C-alpha angles and dihedrals in degrees: 000000000000122000092248093054091048090051092050091047092050091047091051092048092048091050091049093051092046091051092051093047094047094047095049114105125209109235102175121121114251112242091209091061092047088051090055090056093042093052094049107111091222098046111122109254092221091059099046113116094014119127089207090072086081105009139064110239127008102302139035120296129086113030125230123224092278092050091051092048091046089054090048089058091054090259092298126133106235133178089250091053090051090048094050094048107036092160089068097052141049117240114275089240088069091060091045091054091049091050091049095048115107113259119232111248118232095188117115117229 
């Protein structure tokens, strides 16, 4: 094979690989966003750590309605988000009761 043909073939291959790499889309869930839901005091315990809180199916990828709304808030849990998706959160009264409960003292007499 002549040098010119090799150069053209290498250029074509490089362009093909670059096109595939640039067109690929990351579809994995972001652990930082899951952590934000998990740390929310009103997040339902049964849903913590589950990708399906935000995504359709078992993994990352296409977002469900909650995932889209969560993105629209800048990936912040807001009172409006809680109000719009009550199935994802415990009632605020639960958090109020937990805050009002007496704390066990660890001090020794």
